[in-house]
C-alpha positions in Angstrom: 1.3 32.4 8.1 1.1 29.1 6.0 -0.6 30.3 3.0 -0.2 28.7 -0.4 0.2 30.7 -3.5 -0.9 29.5 -6.9 0.0 31.3 -10.3 -1.7 30.5 -13.6 -0.1 33.4 -15.4 1.7 36.7 -14.6 -0.6 38.9 -12.6 -3.1 36.0 -12.1 -2.8 34.7 -8.6 -4.7 32.5 -6.1 -3.8 32.4 -2.6 -5.4 29.9 -0.1 -5.3 29.3 3.6 -7.5 27.0 5.9 -8.0 30.0 8.3 -10.9 32.4 7.5 -9.1 34.9 9.8 -6.0 34.8 7.8 -7.9 35.1 4.5 -9.8 38.0 5.8 -6.7 39.8 7.0 -5.0 39.3 3.6 -8.0 40.5 1.7 -8.0 43.8 3.6 -4.3 44.2 3.5 -3.9 43.7 -0.3 -7.4 45.1 -1.3 -5.8 47.3 -3.8 -4.1 44.6 -5.8 -5.6 43.4 -9.0 -5.5 39.7 -10.3 -5.1 38.3 -6.8 -7.8 36.1 -5.3 -7.8 35.0 -1.6 -9.8 31.7 -0.9 -10.4 29.8 2.4 -9.4 26.3 1.4 -7.7 23.1 2.7 -4.5 22.2 0.5 -5.5 18.5 1.1 -8.8 19.0 -0.8 -8.9 21.7 -3.4 -12.1 20.7 -5.0 -12.8 24.1 -7.0 -9.4 24.3 -8.5 -9.2 22.6 -11.9 -6.5 19.9 -13.0 -3.4 21.2 -14.8 -4.4 24.8 -14.2 -1.4 26.4 -12.4 2.2 27.2 -13.8 3.6 27.5 -10.2 2.6 26.7 -6.6 4.6 28.3 -3.6 4.5 26.9 -0.2 6.2 28.5 2.8 5.9 26.0 5.8 2.4 24.7 5.0 3.7 21.3 4.4 5.8 21.7 7.7 2.4 22.5 9.4 0.9 19.2 8.1 3.9 17.2 9.4 2.9 18.4 12.9 -0.5 16.5 12.7 -1.1 13.2 14.3 -2.0 11.7 10.9 0.8 13.5 8.9 1.4 10.6 6.6 -2.1 10.9 5.1 -2.3 14.8 5.4 1.0 15.2 3.5 0.3 12.6 0.9 -3.1 14.2 0.1 -1.7 17.6 -0.1 1.1 16.5 -2.4 -1.3 14.8 -4.6 -3.6 17.9 -4.9 -0.7 20.2 -5.7 0.5 17.8 -8.2 -3.0 17.5 -9.8 -3.5 21.3 -10.2 0.1 21.9 -11.7 0.3 22.1 -15.4 2.8 19.8 -17.1 6.4 21.3 -16.5 4.8 23.3 -13.7 6.9 24.2 -10.6 6.1 23.5 -6.9 8.4 25.6 -4.8 8.2 24.5 -1.1 10.2 26.4 1.5 10.7 24.2 4.5 12.4 24.2 8.1 13.0 20.5 7.7 16.2 18.8 7.0 16.2 17.3 3.4 16.6 13.8 4.6 13.2 14.3 6.4 11.4 15.5 3.3 12.7 14.0 0.1 11.4 10.5 0.8 7.8 12.1 1.1 8.4 14.1 -2.1 8.9 10.9 -4.0 5.3 10.2 -3.4 4.5 12.0 -6.7 6.2 12.0 -10.2 8.0 15.2 -10.0 11.8 16.0 -10.7 13.3 17.2 -7.2 15.9 19.9 -6.9 16.9 21.8 -3.7 18.9 24.6 -2.3 19.9 25.8 1.3 18.7 29.3 1.9 21.6 30.9 3.9 20.2 34.2 4.8 18.0 34.6 7.9 16.3 31.3 9.1 17.9 28.0 8.1 15.6 27.0 5.4 15.6 24.7 2.5 13.9 25.5 -1.0 12.7 22.4 -2.6 12.0 23.0 -6.3 9.8 20.3 -8.0 8.9 20.0 -11.6 5.9 18.0 -12.9 7.5 16.3 -15.7 7.7 13.0 -17.8 11.4 13.2 -18.2 12.7 10.0 -16.6 16.2 11.1 -16.3 15.0 14.1 -14.2 12.5 12.0 -12.3 15.3 9.4 -11.3 17.8 12.0 -10.4 18.8 11.4 -6.7 19.5 14.1 -4.1 22.9 13.7 -2.5 22.8 13.5 1.2 18.9 13.2 1.3 18.3 9.8 -0.2 20.1 6.6 -0.9 21.3 5.9 -4.5 19.8 2.7 -6.1 22.1 -0.3 -5.2 21.8 -4.1 -5.9 20.6 -6.3 -3.0 23.3 -7.6 -0.6 24.4 -11.2 -1.9 24.1 -12.7 1.5 20.4 -12.1 1.9 18.0 -15.3 1.6 14.3 -14.8 1.2 11.7 -16.3 3.5 11.0 -19.3 1.2 14.5 -20.4 0.9 15.1 -20.0 4.6 12.9 -23.1 5.3 15.2 -25.3 3.4 18.6 -26.7 4.3 18.7 -25.0 7.9 21.2 -25.7 10.5 20.8 -24.3 14.1 23.5 -23.8 16.7 22.8 -23.2 20.3 25.5 -21.5 22.3 25.8 -19.8 25.7 25.2 -16.0 25.5 26.2 -13.2 27.9 24.2 -13.1 31.2 23.7 -16.9 31.3 21.2 -17.1 28.4 21.4 -19.1 25.2 21.8 -17.8 21.7 20.5 -19.8 18.7 21.9 -19.1 15.3 20.1 -20.4 12.3 21.3 -20.3 8.7 21.2 -21.9 5.3 23.8 -24.8 5.1 24.6 -23.6 1.5 25.2 -20.2 2.6 27.3 -21.2 5.6 29.5 -23.3 3.2 29.8 -20.4 0.8 31.0 -18.2 3.9 33.6 -20.9 5.0 35.0 -21.2 1.4 35.3 -17.3 1.1 37.1 -17.2 4.5 39.7 -19.6 3.4 38.9 -21.8 6.3 38.8 -25.7 6.0 37.8 -28.4 8.4 41.3 -28.7 10.0 41.2 -25.1 11.3 
């Protein structure tokens, strides 16, 4: 199942699922356990759970299920926002996923938590994302190798839209298939490119 587990202290656990059938099954299966509460609840709207109330949240494929929805951007964003809300400062969100890290990390950046991850080599090919609710900027800005681009300065040859309307030159040439290709560029940028290439007017 895709149940989400919340822990506020050792021996004090809340487990939620959107399916009443699953919750009923879990209540019967674990009826002898103490300190565990099973609730029918949507992870995108956990109105009865207080802010900053849990030390840990564990998800196995619940987020994966949300990504299968037609409105997954909204669904995943709301779930992450709610999980972040109920976590205590320095609390952990452990998310076990079938997805490639490159497909998850950009979405995890929706909230201010430090991201770490590990591949689970036993059994299914899964990834464990460990997210910490923190204000430590060094941890928040740490990039995940292979899952997101590092911060880089803009390329020097890019011209913004406003500047593209000034000093333009257009050249029309024959393109393949008998059509025409029009190339438009800033004269200033073209001159810079000519100088950098070592070409002059006699070439």
